[in-house]
N, C-alpha and C positions, 0 to 999 in steps of 0.2 A: 718627822718620820711619815712616810706615805705608804699606803697598802693597796694592793690590787689583787682581787680574787678572780680566778678564771677556771673554767671547766675545760679540760683538754678535749679537743675534737679530732685530732689526728688519729687515724686508725691504729697507728703503731705507737702512740704515746710519745714520750720524749725519748727518742732514740739518738744514735750517734750524730747524724747529720744536723738535725735542728739543735741538738745540745751544743755542738761545736759552734754553730752560728749564734746561739744565744750567748755563749761565753765571749765570742768576739764582740758582740754588741755591748755586753756588760762592761768589758774592759775599756770601752771608750769613756767611761765615767769614773770619777774618783770616789763617789759614795759607795757605801756598802749595799749590795743587792743580794738578798737571800730568797730562796724558793723553798717553801715548806709544804709538806703533805703528811697528814696523819701524825702530827707531832714531831716529825723529823725535818731537819732543815739542811739545805746545801748552799754553798757559796756559788753564786751564778758566774763567778769568774774562774771556776775550777770544774772542768768537765767531769771528773770522777765524782765530785760532790753532787752533781746533777744526776748522773747515770745511776749512782748508788741509791737514789730514792725510788727507782722502779716505777716511775709515773706512767700510767696506762690511760687509754681513752676512757673518758667519763670521770676521771679523778678530778677533784677540785684542788687547785694549788693556790697558795697565797704568796705573793711576792711582796717583800718589804724593802723599802728604799730609805737609807738614812745617811745623810751627809750634805755637803754644800751644794752639790748639783742634783739633788734628789728629784726636783721637779722635772728637769730635762730628761733624766733617766727614766722616771715614771712614764712620761709621754712616749719615749722611744721604745722602751721594753714592752709596755702594754700594747702598743701598736704591733710590735714584732710578734707577740704571743697571739694576737687575734688574726694576724695574716698567715702565720706559719704553724701554729699548733692548735 
């Protein structure tokens, strides 16, 4: 299992457009990818799971990757987060 912590810098937080792009990126991998904030977690492959967390600018989120392609997913998703959120 790999873990990535990130503080959201997008002024609107995780809203519909970047959430949809994150789901699309996550679905390219077979491993489990979870995003958690304040003790709540959402599946990065389900847009409602992400939107339901209510992530705002300045919130710290933790992404966890678990499965056979977790290394590749970690690299791709952490890069996506830094470039888009």
